[in-house]
C-alpha positions in Angstrom: -25.4 -50.0 -47.2 -25.7 -52.9 -49.8 -24.5 -56.1 -47.9 -24.8 -59.9 -48.2 -24.2 -60.4 -52.0 -25.8 -57.2 -53.1 -24.9 -55.4 -56.2 -25.8 -51.7 -56.6 -24.8 -49.0 -59.0 -23.5 -45.9 -57.4 -24.1 -42.5 -58.8 -21.8 -39.7 -56.7 -20.0 -36.6 -56.7 -17.3 -36.3 -54.8 -15.6 -33.1 -53.9 -12.6 -32.1 -51.6 -12.2 -29.4 -49.0 -9.9 -28.2 -46.6 -10.3 -28.9 -43.2 -10.3 -25.4 -42.3 -13.8 -25.3 -44.0 -15.3 -28.1 -42.2 -17.1 -26.0 -39.6 -18.2 -23.5 -42.2 -19.6 -26.2 -44.2 -21.7 -27.7 -41.3 -23.1 -24.0 -40.3 -24.0 -23.6 -44.1 -27.7 -22.8 -44.2 -28.5 -25.9 -46.1 -27.2 -28.0 -43.3 -29.2 -25.9 -40.8 -32.6 -26.5 -42.8 -35.1 -29.0 -42.7 -34.0 -30.4 -46.2 -30.9 -32.0 -44.4 -31.3 -34.4 -41.4 -27.9 -35.4 -39.9 -27.7 -39.2 -38.8 -24.4 -39.1 -37.0 -21.0 -40.1 -36.9 -19.1 -43.3 -37.4 -15.4 -44.4 -37.2 -14.5 -46.4 -40.6 -11.4 -48.4 -40.7 -10.5 -50.2 -44.1 -7.8 -52.7 -45.2 -7.1 -52.5 -48.9 -5.6 -55.3 -51.0 -3.8 -56.1 -54.1 -0.9 -58.0 -55.6 2.5 -56.8 -55.2 2.5 -55.8 -58.9 -0.8 -54.2 -58.4 -2.6 -56.5 -60.9 -6.2 -55.3 -59.2 -5.3 -51.7 -59.8 -4.2 -52.3 -63.3 -7.9 -53.9 -63.9 -9.2 -50.7 -62.3 -10.9 -52.5 -59.3 -10.6 -52.0 -55.8 -10.8 -54.7 -52.9 -11.3 -53.9 -49.3 -12.3 -55.0 -45.9 -14.1 -52.4 -44.0 -14.4 -52.3 -40.1 -17.7 -50.8 -39.2 -18.6 -51.0 -35.4 -19.0 -54.8 -34.9 -19.3 -55.6 -38.6 -16.9 -56.7 -41.1 -17.7 -55.9 -44.8 -16.0 -57.2 -48.0 -16.4 -54.8 -50.9 -15.3 -54.9 -54.5 -15.8 -51.8 -56.5 -15.6 -51.9 -60.4 -13.7 -49.2 -62.4 -16.8 -47.5 -63.5 -17.4 -44.3 -65.4 -16.9 -40.7 -64.8 -18.9 -37.9 -66.6 -18.2 -34.3 -65.9 -17.4 -35.2 -62.3 -20.4 -37.7 -61.5 -19.0 -41.1 -60.9 -21.0 -44.2 -61.8 -19.5 -47.7 -60.8 -20.8 -51.0 -59.8 -20.3 -52.0 -56.3 -20.8 -55.4 -54.3 -20.5 -56.0 -50.4 -20.7 -59.0 -48.4 -20.7 -59.6 -44.6 -17.9 -61.4 -43.2 -17.5 -63.5 -40.0 -13.7 -63.0 -39.8 -11.2 -60.5 -41.2 -10.1 -62.5 -44.0 -10.8 -62.1 -47.8 -13.7 -64.7 -49.0 -12.5 -65.4 -52.6 -15.7 -67.7 -53.5 -17.6 -64.5 -52.8 -15.8 -62.5 -55.7 -16.9 -65.1 -58.2 -20.5 -63.9 -57.4 -19.4 -60.3 -58.8 -17.9 -59.2 -62.0 -14.3 -60.2 -61.0 -12.1 -59.7 -63.9 -11.2 -63.0 -65.8 -7.8 -62.4 -65.6 -7.6 -62.3 -62.1 -9.7 -65.6 -62.0 -6.4 -67.6 -61.2 -5.7 -69.3 -57.6 -1.8 -68.4 -58.3 -3.0 -64.8 -58.5 -5.2 -64.7 -55.7 -2.5 -66.3 -53.5 -0.5 -63.1 -54.3 -3.1 -60.7 -53.0 -2.1 -59.0 -49.7 -2.6 -55.9 -47.6 -1.2 -52.9 -49.1 -2.4 -49.9 -47.4 -5.1 -48.9 -44.7 -7.6 -45.9 -44.1 -9.0 -44.4 -40.9 -11.5 -41.7 -41.1 -14.6 -40.6 -39.3 -17.6 -40.3 -41.4 -20.6 -37.9 -40.7 -23.7 -38.5 -42.7 -26.6 -36.4 -43.5 -29.8 -37.3 -45.7 -30.8 -34.5 -48.1 -34.6 -34.9 -48.6 -35.7 -31.9 -50.8 -37.4 -30.7 -54.4 -34.9 -30.4 -57.4 -34.9 -27.4 -59.7 -37.8 -28.9 -61.6 -39.8 -29.6 -58.7 -39.1 -33.3 -58.4 -38.1 -35.4 -55.5 -34.3 -35.2 -54.9 -32.7 -37.6 -52.2 -29.2 -38.1 -51.4 -26.6 -39.4 -48.8 -24.0 -36.5 -48.1 -20.9 -38.1 -46.2 -18.0 -36.0 -44.8 -14.9 -38.1 -44.3 -12.1 -36.7 -42.1 -8.8 -38.8 -41.3 -6.1 -40.3 -43.4 -4.5 -43.1 -45.7 -1.6 -44.8 -44.3 1.1 -46.9 -46.0 4.1 -47.7 -43.3 5.2 -44.5 -41.7 3.6 -42.4 -44.6 0.2 -40.7 -44.5 -1.8 -38.6 -46.8 -4.9 -36.6 -45.0 -8.4 -37.2 -46.1 -11.1 -34.5 -46.1 -13.7 -35.3 -48.7 -17.5 -34.3 -49.2 -19.4 -37.3 -51.3 -22.9 -36.9 -52.4 -24.3 -40.1 -53.5 -27.7 -40.0 -55.2 -30.6 -42.0 -53.7 -33.4 -40.8 -56.1 -33.8 -38.1 -58.5 -31.3 -37.0 -61.6 -27.6 -36.7 -61.1 -27.1 -33.4 -62.5 -29.2 -32.0 -59.4 -26.3 -33.0 -57.4 -23.9 -30.5 -59.2 -26.7 -27.9 -58.7 -26.6 -28.5 -55.1 -22.7 -28.8 -55.0 -22.6 -25.2 -56.7 -24.8 -23.5 -54.1 -22.5 -25.2 -51.4 -19.2 -24.2 -53.3 -20.4 -20.6 -53.6 -19.6 -20.1 -49.8 -17.2 -23.0 -49.0 -14.0 -23.8 -51.3 -14.9 -27.4 -52.6 -13.3 -29.1 -55.5 -14.5 -31.8 -57.8 -12.4 -34.9 -57.1 -11.3 -37.8 -59.3 -9.0 -39.1 -56.6 -10.3 -42.2 -54.7 -9.0 -43.3 -51.3 -7.2 -46.2 -53.2 -5.4 -44.0 -55.4 -4.2 -42.0 -52.3 -3.0 -45.4 -51.0 -1.1 -46.6 -53.6 0.6 -43.0 -54.5 2.0 -43.3 -51.1 4.0 -46.3 -52.0 6.4 -44.1 -54.3 5.4 -40.4 -53.5 8.4 -38.9 -55.6 7.4 -40.8 -58.7 3.5 -39.6 -58.3 2.5 -37.4 -61.3 -0.7 -36.6 -63.0 -0.8 -38.4 -66.6 -2.7 -36.3 -69.0 -5.1 -38.7 -71.2 -6.1 -37.9 -74.8 -9.4 -38.9 -76.0 -9.5 -40.9 -79.2 -11.7 -38.8 -81.5 -13.8 -40.3 -84.2 -13.8 -37.8 -87.3 -17.2 -39.0 -87.8 -18.4 -37.8 -84.4 -20.6 -34.6 -84.7 -18.9 -31.4 -83.6 -20.8 -31.3 -80.7 -19.9 -34.5 -79.5 -16.1 -33.6 -80.0 -16.4 -30.6 -78.0 -18.1 -32.4 -75.1 -15.4 -35.3 -75.2 -12.3 -32.4 -75.2 -14.0 -30.1 -72.5 -14.8 -33.1 -70.3 -11.0 -34.2 -70.6 -9.9 -30.9 -69.7 -12.5 -30.9 -66.7 -11.0 -34.2 -65.4 -7.7 -32.7 -65.6 -7.0 -29.4 -64.0 -8.6 -30.0 -60.9 -6.7 -33.2 -60.3 -3.6 -31.1 -60.9 -4.9 -28.7 -58.1 -5.0 -31.8 -55.9 -1.7 -33.0 -56.9 -0.2 -29.6 -56.0 -1.3 -30.2 -52.4 0.3 -33.7 -52.2 3.9 -33.1 -53.4 4.2 -29.3 -54.2 5.5 -30.1 -57.8 5.4 -26.9 -59.5 4.7 -28.6 -63.0 1.1 -29.4 -61.6 0.6 -25.6 -61.5 1.8 -24.8 -64.9 -0.1 -28.0 -66.5 -3.1 -26.8 -64.9 -2.7 -23.4 -66.4 -2.2 -25.0 -69.8 -5.5 -27.0 -69.2 -7.5 -24.2 -68.4 -5.9 -22.4 -71.6 -7.3 -25.3 -73.8 -10.5 -25.0 -72.3 -10.8 -21.2 -73.0 -9.5 -22.0 -76.8 -12.2 -24.7 -77.3 -15.1 -22.1 -76.2 -13.5 -19.7 -78.7 -13.1 -22.2 -81.5 -16.4 -23.8 -81.2 -18.1 -20.6 -80.5 -20.3 -21.3 -83.8 -22.1 -24.0 -82.0 -21.7 -23.5 -78.5 -23.3 -19.9 -77.8 -22.1 -18.2 -74.8 -23.8 -18.2 -71.5 -25.9 -14.9 -71.2 -24.7 -14.0 -67.9 -21.1 -14.7 -68.9 -20.0 -16.2 -65.6 -18.2 -19.3 -66.6 -16.1 -17.0 -69.3 -15.6 -14.4 -66.4 -14.1 -16.9 -64.0 -12.2 -18.9 -66.3 -10.3 -15.5 -67.7 -9.6 -14.6 -64.2 -8.3 -18.0 -62.9 -6.1 -18.0 -66.2 -4.5 -14.4 -65.4 -4.0 -15.4 -61.9 -2.2 -18.6 -62.6 -0.2 -16.9 -65.3 1.0 -14.4 -63.4 2.2 -17.0 -60.6 3.7 -19.0 -63.4 5.6 -15.9 -64.7 8.7 -17.0 -62.1 9.3 -20.3 -64.0 9.2 -18.8 -67.5 11.9 -16.0 -66.6 13.8 -18.6 -64.8 14.0 -20.7 -68.1 14.5 -17.7 -69.8 17.7 -16.9 -67.6 18.5 -20.5 -67.4 19.3 -19.9 -63.6 16.1 -21.6 -62.0 18.4 -22.8 -59.1 19.4 -18.9 -58.4 18.4 -17.7 -54.7 16.6 -14.7 -56.5 14.2 -17.2 -58.6 13.8 -19.4 -55.5 12.3 -16.5 -53.6 10.1 -15.9 -56.4 9.1 -19.3 -56.5 8.3 -19.4 -52.7 6.3 -16.1 -53.0 4.3 -17.8 -56.0 3.9 -21.1 -54.2 2.2 -19.0 -51.3 -0.2 -17.0 -53.8 -1.2 -20.5 -55.2 -2.2 -21.7 -51.9 -4.1 -18.6 -51.1 -5.9 -19.0 -54.5 -6.8 -22.6 -54.1 -8.5 -21.6 -50.5 -11.0 -19.5 -52.4 -14.3 -20.8 -53.7 -14.2 -19.5 -57.5 -11.9 -22.3 -58.8 -14.4 -24.8 -57.4 -17.3 -23.0 -58.7 -16.0 -22.6 -62.2 -15.4 -26.7 -62.4 -18.9 -27.5 -61.0 -20.4 -24.9 -63.5 -18.7 -26.7 -66.1 -19.7 -29.8 -65.2 -23.2 -28.8 -65.0 -23.1 -27.3 -68.6 -21.7 -30.5 -70.0 -24.3 -32.9 -68.1 -27.1 -30.7 -69.5 -25.8 -29.4 -72.7 -27.3 -26.2 -71.8 -25.8 -24.3 -74.7 -28.8 -26.2 -76.9 -31.2 -23.8 -75.3 -29.7 -21.0 -76.9 -29.5 -22.8 -80.4 -31.0 -21.2 -83.6 -31.4 -23.6 -86.7 -27.7 -22.6 -87.9 -26.5 -23.6 -84.7 -28.1 -26.6 -84.7 -27.2 -27.7 -88.4 -23.5 -26.9 -87.8 -23.5 -28.8 -84.4 -24.4 -32.0 -86.0 -21.9 -32.0 -88.8 -19.3 -34.6 -88.6 -15.7 -33.3 -87.8 -14.6 -34.5 -90.9 -17.2 -32.9 -93.2 -17.3 -29.5 -91.2 
């Protein structure tokens, strides 16, 4: 816990899971070993703040007051960065004496200059609340290289609330205390082989904001700005990382709004990944065991078959007909079953691990290396 005007750099891996698998998670051999020690549970209530036009969100900062036992903690979080599922951001926390924002404290942090205005601060108000139970474990073990790995594992179960709307929370956050960030991914892969876990890029704050207008919520596809002077390897990394940030988020959006377009876009994103591996195969040699390729092809085929009703409905121009609607309902049920399996989550984590480690370099020969370092413009 970082309190009393303390700033820290937070490196964490956030995963989502179905509440149905919480008990299975706790029974996982890892959680029953001497490597992990449970520290107990605590109820956390948070109030998030913003202006009516969501200026804080636009500047990608989160401001909240947390009620933790008899403590009141004001927290400011910066936007930070996300690399292949690992999140890094700056965080400031201060103890408060009463449940009111202290703007003087914000000046001691990286409060955006555009928001350093009294008239703006006067507009800041409560926008939504979260209420969840957090169970905490400490992981203290040796990583795959024999070095110390320590992490805090937090399981959050509860909900985000805005007026009479509610969005459930069931998240597993693994925060690095000592060691290498990539080892968090390796640890998560072992968990995900038994428990369906998904890389999550959805913050509790975003969950709250989308409750304001759930009908308008959609996942926006970002397009990285590529520098043609970048090497082919770096271009591949940027494009693959962009897709990895997209399709797990689309699966999560499906749970929120049941919009079939999320499934169709996830399928297209996975097809893009398959295309990247194929077109960059001269510099990205295939994994010897072929696990990523097998999981990717299997998931594409499954989603393609589930998406067939939509394509046939477009061809007939009769998407509203009862026959197509029955097909859509059956396909939706199949999607729900698929997203309760471990394989999609394992695939995302394996790609994340590969991106962070750039493990394809271990299989490079001289020709691979020369080709990979060529700029896109000259390749």
